[in-house]
C-alpha positions as CSV (number, residue, x, y, z in Angstrom):
1,X,94.8,44.5,97.9
2,X,94.5,42.7,94.3
3,X,97.2,43.8,91.9
4,X,95.6,43.8,88.3
5,X,98.9,41.2,86.7
6,X,98.5,42.8,83.2
7,X,99.1,45.8,84.3
8,X,102.1,44.8,86.0
9,X,103.1,43.2,82.8
10,X,102.5,46.8,80.8
11,X,104.8,48.5,83.5
12,X,107.4,46.1,83.4
13,X,107.5,46.7,79.2
14,X,107.8,50.4,79.8
15,X,110.7,50.3,82.2
16,X,112.3,47.8,79.9
17,X,111.7,50.1,76.9
18,X,112.9,53.3,79.2
19,X,115.8,51.4,80.1
20,X,117.0,50.6,76.5
21,X,116.4,53.7,74.8
22,X,120.0,55.1,74.3
23,X,120.4,59.0,73.9
24,X,120.2,59.0,70.0
25,X,121.9,63.1,70.1
26,X,125.1,62.4,67.9
27,X,126.1,64.3,65.1
28,X,126.2,61.8,62.0
29,X,129.4,63.2,60.4
30,X,128.8,65.1,56.6
31,X,131.2,64.9,54.0
32,X,133.2,67.6,54.7
33,X,137.0,66.7,53.7
34,X,138.1,68.2,50.3
35,X,138.9,64.6,49.1
36,X,135.5,63.0,49.8
37,X,133.4,66.3,47.9
38,X,136.0,66.0,45.2
39,X,135.4,62.6,44.1
40,X,131.6,63.1,44.2
41,X,132.0,66.1,42.1
42,X,134.3,64.2,39.8
43,X,131.1,61.3,39.3
44,X,128.7,63.8,39.1
45,X,130.2,65.5,36.3
46,X,131.2,62.2,34.3
47,X,127.4,61.7,35.0
48,X,126.7,65.1,33.3
49,X,129.4,65.1,30.7
50,X,130.1,61.8,29.5
51,X,127.8,59.6,27.6
52,X,129.1,56.2,28.8
53,X,128.3,57.4,32.2
54,X,124.6,56.7,33.2
55,X,122.6,56.8,36.6
56,X,120.3,53.6,36.3
57,X,117.4,52.8,39.0
58,X,117.5,50.1,41.2
59,X,115.0,48.3,39.5
60,X,116.7,48.1,36.2
61,X,120.0,46.8,38.1
62,X,118.2,43.5,39.8
63,X,116.6,42.8,36.3
64,X,120.4,41.9,35.5
65,X,120.2,38.6,38.2
66,X,117.6,36.2,38.5
67,X,117.8,34.2,41.6
68,X,116.7,30.9,42.1
69,X,117.6,29.7,38.6
70,X,118.7,26.0,37.8
71,X,121.9,25.8,37.5
72,X,122.1,28.8,39.5
73,X,123.2,32.1,38.2
74,X,126.8,33.2,39.3
75,X,127.6,36.8,40.5
76,X,127.2,39.3,37.3
77,X,130.4,41.6,37.3
78,X,129.4,45.6,36.1
79,X,131.5,46.4,33.4
80,X,130.1,49.4,32.7
81,X,129.9,53.0,34.3
82,X,126.5,53.0,35.3
83,X,125.9,55.0,38.9
84,X,123.0,54.4,41.4
85,X,121.6,56.7,43.5
86,X,119.9,55.7,46.5
87,X,118.5,56.7,50.3
88,X,120.2,54.8,53.2
89,X,116.7,53.5,55.4
90,X,119.1,50.5,57.3
91,X,121.4,51.3,60.5
92,X,123.5,49.2,62.6
93,X,123.9,51.5,65.7
94,X,121.2,49.0,67.5
95,X,123.2,46.1,66.1
96,X,120.5,44.4,64.7
97,X,122.4,45.2,61.0
98,X,125.6,43.8,60.7
99,X,128.2,44.4,57.6
100,X,125.5,45.1,55.3
101,X,123.3,48.2,54.2
102,X,119.7,48.5,52.3
103,X,119.4,51.8,50.3
104,X,115.6,52.4,48.1
105,X,114.8,54.6,45.1
106,X,112.9,57.7,46.9
107,X,112.7,58.7,50.6
108,X,108.9,58.4,50.4
109,X,106.8,55.7,48.6
110,X,109.7,53.9,47.1
111,X,109.4,51.2,44.3
112,X,112.2,48.9,45.0
113,X,115.8,48.3,47.4
114,X,118.7,46.9,47.4
115,X,121.1,45.3,49.5
116,X,125.0,46.5,50.0
117,X,127.6,44.0,51.2
118,X,129.9,45.9,53.4
119,X,133.2,45.1,55.4
120,X,132.4,48.4,57.9
121,X,131.1,48.1,61.0
122,X,129.6,51.0,63.0
123,X,128.3,52.3,59.3
124,X,125.7,54.3,60.7
125,X,128.4,56.9,61.3
126,X,129.4,57.4,57.9
127,X,125.7,56.0,56.3
128,X,123.1,57.4,58.3
129,X,119.5,56.7,57.7
130,X,118.1,59.1,54.8
131,X,121.7,59.9,53.4
132,X,122.0,60.2,49.8
133,X,124.6,58.1,48.2
134,X,125.6,57.4,44.9
135,X,127.3,54.1,43.9
136,X,130.0,53.8,41.1
137,X,128.9,49.9,40.3
138,X,131.7,49.8,37.5
139,X,133.9,47.0,39.0
140,X,131.7,45.4,41.7
141,X,129.3,42.6,41.4
142,X,125.1,41.6,41.7
143,X,124.4,38.6,43.4
144,X,123.1,36.8,46.6
145,X,125.4,36.4,49.5
146,X,123.3,33.3,50.4
147,X,123.6,30.6,47.2
148,X,124.4,27.3,47.0
149,X,123.5,24.5,44.5
150,X,120.5,23.5,47.4
151,X,119.1,26.6,48.8
152,X,119.8,30.3,48.3
153,X,118.2,33.7,50.0
154,X,116.8,35.4,47.3
155,X,118.1,38.9,48.0
156,X,120.1,40.7,45.5
157,X,123.1,42.3,47.0
158,X,125.8,44.6,45.5
159,X,129.1,43.0,46.3
160,X,132.9,43.6,45.7
161,X,134.2,40.4,44.6
162,X,132.8,37.1,43.3
163,X,133.2,34.5,47.1
164,X,136.7,32.8,47.2
165,X,135.0,29.5,48.8
166,X,132.0,30.1,46.7
167,X,131.8,31.1,43.4
168,X,127.9,31.2,43.3
169,X,127.9,34.2,45.8
170,X,128.9,37.8,46.2
171,X,131.4,38.7,48.8
172,X,131.7,42.1,50.9
173,X,133.1,45.3,49.6
174,X,136.6,46.1,50.8
175,X,137.2,49.5,52.7
176,X,138.9,50.6,50.2
177,X,136.5,49.6,47.9
178,X,133.9,51.4,49.8
179,X,135.4,54.8,49.4
180,X,135.9,54.6,45.7
181,X,132.5,53.2,44.7
182,X,130.2,54.8,47.3
183,X,129.3,58.4,47.7
184,X,127.8,60.5,50.2
185,X,126.0,63.6,49.2
186,X,125.4,66.2,52.0
187,X,121.7,65.5,51.5
188,X,120.0,63.3,54.7
189,X,116.2,62.8,53.7
190,X,113.6,62.0,56.1
191,X,112.8,58.4,55.6
192,X,108.6,58.1,55.4
193,X,107.6,54.6,55.9
194,X,105.2,53.2,53.0
195,X,102.5,51.6,54.5
196,X,101.8,48.4,53.1
197,X,99.1,45.2,53.5
198,X,100.7,41.4,54.1
199,X,99.4,40.1,51.1
200,X,102.1,43.0,49.2
201,X,105.0,41.6,50.9
202,X,107.1,40.1,47.9
203,X,110.0,40.4,45.5
204,X,109.6,43.8,44.8
205,X,109.9,45.3,48.0
206,X,112.6,43.6,49.4
207,X,115.1,46.3,50.6
208,X,112.4,49.0,51.2
209,X,111.5,50.7,54.3
210,X,107.7,49.7,55.3
211,X,105.2,50.2,58.0
212,X,102.6,47.8,58.8
213,X,99.6,48.5,60.6
214,X,96.9,46.6,63.1
215,X,99.9,44.9,64.3
216,X,100.2,42.8,67.5
217,X,102.2,40.3,69.6
218,X,100.4,36.8,69.6
219,X,99.3,36.3,73.8
220,X,101.5,33.4,73.3
221,X,104.5,35.9,73.1
222,X,103.5,37.8,76.0
223,X,106.4,38.3,78.3
224,X,108.7,36.3,76.0
225,X,111.8,38.5,75.5
226,X,111.8,39.8,71.7
227,X,115.2,37.8,71.3
228,X,115.6,33.8,72.6
229,X,117.9,34.6,74.8
230,X,119.1,31.1,74.3
231,X,119.5,31.4,70.4
232,X,123.3,31.8,68.9
233,X,121.3,32.8,65.7
234,X,118.2,35.0,64.3
235,X,115.4,34.9,66.3
236,X,112.2,35.1,64.2
237,X,108.9,36.4,65.9
238,X,105.5,35.5,64.4
239,X,103.2,38.8,64.7
240,X,99.5,39.2,63.7
241,X,97.6,41.4,62.0
242,X,93.8,42.0,61.9
243,X,92.5,41.3,58.0
244,X,88.4,41.2,57.2
245,X,87.3,38.1,59.3
246,X,90.5,36.9,60.7
247,X,94.3,37.4,61.4
248,X,97.4,37.3,59.1
249,X,100.8,36.7,59.9
250,X,104.3,38.1,59.4
251,X,107.8,37.6,60.8
252,X,110.1,39.8,62.5
253,X,113.6,38.5,62.7
254,X,116.5,40.0,65.3
255,X,119.8,39.1,65.7
256,X,121.1,38.2,69.4
257,X,123.4,40.7,69.2
258,X,120.9,43.6,69.1
259,X,120.7,46.2,72.1
260,X,116.7,45.6,72.6
261,X,117.5,41.4,72.8
262,X,116.3,41.8,76.3
263,X,113.2,43.6,75.5
264,X,109.7,41.7,76.7
265,X,107.2,41.4,74.2
266,X,103.6,42.5,75.3
267,X,100.5,41.5,74.0
268,X,97.6,43.8,75.1
269,X,98.0,46.4,73.1
270,X,98.9,47.1,69.1
271,X,99.8,49.1,66.4
272,X,102.6,49.9,63.9
273,X,105.8,48.4,63.2
274,X,108.2,49.9,61.0
275,X,111.2,48.3,59.0
276,X,112.8,46.9,56.1
277,X,111.4,43.7,54.1
278,X,113.9,41.0,53.5
279,X,114.2,37.1,53.7
280,X,115.7,34.9,56.3
281,X,119.3,32.3,55.3
282,X,117.9,30.1,53.3
283,X,115.6,32.7,51.5
284,X,112.8,30.4,52.6
285,X,110.5,33.6,54.3
286,X,109.8,36.9,54.1
287,X,111.5,38.9,57.3
288,X,111.0,42.2,58.6
289,X,114.1,43.4,60.4
290,X,113.7,47.0,62.5
291,X,116.3,49.6,63.1
292,X,115.8,49.7,66.7
293,X,113.2,49.1,69.1
294,X,111.1,52.3,69.0
295,X,110.2,50.7,65.7
296,X,107.6,48.8,67.2
297,X,104.4,51.4,68.4
298,X,102.0,49.3,70.5
299,X,100.3,51.9,72.1
300,X,96.5,51.1,70.7
301,X,94.1,48.8,71.4
302,X,94.1,45.7,70.0
303,X,92.0,45.4,66.2
304,X,89.2,43.2,66.1
305,X,88.2,41.2,62.9
306,X,84.9,41.4,61.6
307,X,81.3,39.4,62.2
308,X,81.1,37.5,59.0
309,X,77.6,36.3,60.3
310,X,76.6,39.9,59.2
311,X,77.8,39.6,55.4
312,X,76.3,37.6,52.8
313,X,77.9,36.4,49.5
314,X,77.6,38.6,46.5
315,X,80.0,36.7,44.2
316,X,81.6,32.8,44.2
317,X,83.0,30.4,41.5
318,X,84.5,27.0,42.8
319,X,84.7,25.8,39.1
320,X,82.9,22.6,39.8
321,X,80.5,23.1,36.8
322,X,83.3,23.5,34.1
323,X,85.0,20.9,32.3
324,X,87.7,18.7,33.4
325,X,89.8,19.9,30.8
326,X,91.0,22.4,28.1
327,X,90.6,25.9,27.9
328,X,88.3,27.4,30.7
329,X,85.0,28.3,29.4
330,X,82.7,30.0,31.7
331,X,79.6,32.6,30.4
332,X,80.9,36.7,31.0
333,X,84.1,35.5,31.8
334,X,87.3,36.5,29.9
335,X,89.8,34.3,29.2
336,X,92.6,36.6,27.4
337,X,95.8,36.2,25.7
338,X,97.7,39.6,25.9
339,X,100.8,38.0,24.8
340,X,101.7,34.5,23.9
341,X,98.6,32.0,23.1
342,X,98.6,30.0,26.8
343,X,95.1,30.6,28.3
344,X,93.3,29.8,31.8
345,X,92.7,26.0,31.7
346,X,89.8,24.0,33.5
347,X,92.1,22.0,36.4
348,X,91.3,19.0,38.5
349,X,93.5,18.6,41.5
350,X,94.7,15.2,41.5
351,X,95.1,15.2,45.5
352,X,91.4,17.0,46.7
353,X,89.6,15.8,43.3
354,X,88.3,19.4,43.3
355,X,87.7,21.3,39.8
356,X,89.7,24.6,40.0
357,X,91.6,27.1,37.0
358,X,95.6,26.7,36.5
359,X,97.6,28.7,33.6
360,X,101.2,28.2,33.1
361,X,104.0,28.7,30.1
362,X,106.1,26.1,31.2
363,X,107.8,25.2,27.6
364,X,105.7,27.7,26.0
365,X,107.2,28.6,22.4
366,X,106.5,32.1,22.4
367,X,109.3,34.8,23.7
368,X,106.4,36.1,26.2
369,X,103.5,35.2,28.1
370,X,100.8,37.6,29.5
371,X,97.3,35.9,30.3
372,X,94.3,37.3,31.9
373,X,91.5,35.8,33.9
374,X,88.6,38.3,34.1
375,X,85.5,37.7,36.4
376,X,82.2,39.3,35.0
377,X,81.3,42.9,36.6
378,X,80.5,43.1,40.0
379,X,78.3,45.7,41.5
380,X,80.1,47.1,44.5
381,X,77.2,50.5,44.7
382,X,74.6,48.2,46.9
383,X,77.1,47.5,49.1
384,X,79.3,49.3,52.2
385,X,82.3,46.5,53.0
386,X,83.2,43.8,50.5
387,X,85.7,41.1,51.3
388,X,87.2,39.2,48.4
389,X,88.9,35.8,49.0
390,X,90.3,33.0,47.1
391,X,93.0,30.4,47.2
392,X,96.1,29.5,44.9
393,X,98.8,26.6,44.8
394,X,101.5,25.8,42.2
395,X,103.4,23.6,40.4
396,X,106.8,24.2,38.9
397,X,107.0,27.4,40.5
398,X,109.5,29.0,38.8
399,X,109.9,32.6,37.3
400,X,106.4,33.5,36.3
401,X,104.2,36.0,38.4
402,X,100.4,35.9,39.8
403,X,98.8,39.2,40.5
404,X,95.3,39.9,41.3
405,X,94.1,43.2,40.1
406,X,90.8,45.6,40.0
407,X,88.8,47.5,37.7
408,X,85.9,50.1,37.9
409,X,86.4,51.5,34.1
410,X,86.8,48.5,31.6
411,X,84.0,48.3,29.1
412,X,84.5,44.5,28.6
413,X,85.8,44.2,25.5
414,X,89.2,42.1,25.0
415,X,90.7,45.2,22.9
416,X,90.4,47.7,26.2
417,X,91.8,45.2,28.7
418,X,95.3,47.3,28.7
419,X,94.0,50.7,28.4
420,X,91.6,50.4,31.7
421,X,92.8,51.1,35.2
422,X,93.9,48.5,37.2
423,X,94.9,48.5,40.7
424,X,96.8,45.5,42.4
425,X,95.4,44.1,45.4
426,X,97.2,42.9,48.4
427,X,96.6,39.4,48.1
428,X,98.4,36.4,49.4
429,X,99.8,34.5,46.7
430,X,101.2,31.0,46.9
431,X,105.1,31.7,47.4
432,X,107.7,29.5,45.3
433,X,109.0,27.8,48.0
434,X,105.4,26.0,49.0
435,X,104.8,22.5,48.4
436,X,102.7,22.0,45.7
437,X,100.3,20.1,47.0
438,X,99.2,23.4,49.4
439,X,96.8,25.3,48.9
440,X,97.3,29.1,50.0
441,X,94.5,31.6,51.0
442,X,94.3,34.8,50.0
443,X,93.6,36.4,53.0
444,X,90.5,39.0,53.3
445,X,91.2,41.7,50.6
446,X,89.0,44.7,51.2
447,X,87.2,46.3,48.2
448,X,85.7,49.4,50.2
449,X,87.5,51.8,48.4
450,X,86.0,51.0,45.1
451,X,82.3,51.3,43.6
452,X,80.7,51.5,40.6
453,X,80.7,48.1,38.4
454,X,84.1,46.4,39.4
455,X,86.1,43.2,37.5
456,X,88.5,41.4,39.4
457,X,91.5,40.0,37.1
458,X,94.1,37.5,37.7
459,X,96.9,38.1,35.4
460,X,100.0,35.8,34.7
461,X,103.1,37.3,33.6
462,X,105.7,34.4,32.3
463,X,109.4,35.3,32.7
464,X,110.3,34.6,28.8
465,X,112.4,31.6,29.9
466,X,110.0,28.1,28.8
467,X,112.0,26.2,30.8
468,X,111.7,28.0,34.1
469,X,108.2,29.4,33.8
470,X,105.5,27.6,36.4
471,X,102.2,26.8,36.5
472,X,100.1,28.7,39.2
473,X,96.0,27.2,40.0
474,X,93.1,29.2,41.4
475,X,90.1,28.4,43.4
476,X,87.1,29.3,45.2
477,X,86.8,32.7,44.7
478,X,84.4,34.6,46.6
479,X,83.1,38.0,47.8
480,X,81.4,38.7,50.8
481,X,79.7,42.2,51.5
482,X,77.5,44.0,54.4
C-alpha cells in the first residue's frame, strides 16, 4: 500500500499541535485586595474631580516623541498627571513575550497601541489579555528600548527610567513602579482582532492586535520548526498572502523560549493568523508576534491568485510624456497644495532614466505641508474587479508620510477636496529603511468595493520640521479590470 507523504506531514503537525496545547483553565486574579481597589478608586476620583488630572489617548501620548530624529531624541519625562486607559493584548504565558506588555485603546477596532516595559515575569497572571488598565503617567518616561546613534527600533514604549548605560533609551518599570502606576480594573473584555491587509502595516498600528487572512507558509518552510532550533535569538519566518495576481509577504517573529518553538510548519493549507504588530530589534522590519500557537489557524485550502490574462487596462500613467522638471501638469489631473506651497513635480530618476513624479518638503519655509495629486475620474461601474498598482521610492525619508486614498463623491474642484469622503487604500508605500535607489511595488489593491466615478489621490504630509521632511517618488500607476 502506498502512503501519501503529505498526509503524514499533516497528521504529524496535528499531533505536535495537540501535544503542545496546554490546558488554559486557570483563574486570572481580579483586583480583590482592598489596597489595589482603593488605589484605583483614588485615581478615578482624581480624574473626575481634579482638573489637573486628564485621561489622554495613546495616540496623543505617542505624538510627544518622534523616533528616528538626527540627533536622536532622548526619552521624554512625563511630568503631568496624565492617565492612559487601555486594554492588554499581549501575553507571556507561552513565553513569546518577555518583560513587556502591549495595550491598545479599544477591545475592538483599535486606532493605536503602545508597549510597556516592565520588570515582571509571568505578567499574564496579573495583566491578562483583555484586562482594562489605567496608567498614571506622571514620573514615567516615553521613548524606545532600543535607540543608539546608529539604529533605533521605532517602537514607542512607556518605561520607568532612563537607561543607565544609554541615556537615549528607556528602561523597564520596577515592580514598585508597576504597583504605583498601573492599575487594573475588574473588567476583562474580549479582544477582537482587527482584520488588515499587508499594505496597512505601518507605524500607526504598532502595538495593536490584528488578523491577516489568506496567509500560508511557503513550501520551502514545510516541515521546519517555527523557531530555528539552532538560533539563540528570535527567529523570523516569512509568510505569504494572496494579493490580486500574485503574493505579498510579511514576517512573524518568535522567541527561542516560546513553548511552541518545536512545532513544525506545514504549507498544504492556509487561513488566518492573529498577533501584535511591532518591529524587530533594529527596527528594520515590521513583524507580527503571536501570543500562542493557536493564533495560527491554517485549516482552509490555499488561496489562489487572479489570472491577469482576463484583465484589461482601464487607466495608466507612467509620466513619460511629462516635462523633465518643474511642477507636474497633466490634463485632468489635480496637483493641489492644501497647506504650504510644495506641489508634486516632474522627476527623472537618475538611476533608471525613467520619468516619474516626486514630492517633498525638505527645507520648506512653511510650518506645514499637505499636498495632493489626484487622478482624473475613473469609471468603476463597467467592470467587476479592479486592481490598482503603482511603484514608490524615496529620498531623505524622514518624517513625512505618503497616503493613497480613493473617493467617489468629489466634484473635481480644489475647494471641495477636503470635504470629499476619502478612504485610505491598503497600499504598500516604500518604507524609510529602503535604499533610495529601489522602487517598491504597491501590491494589487482591489477597488471592487467602490462604484461610480472614482478618483485616486496621493496625499503627502510633512512633519513640519524642514530639516527632516523627506521626498517620495511615484511611478507606473495602473488599474487593471475585469
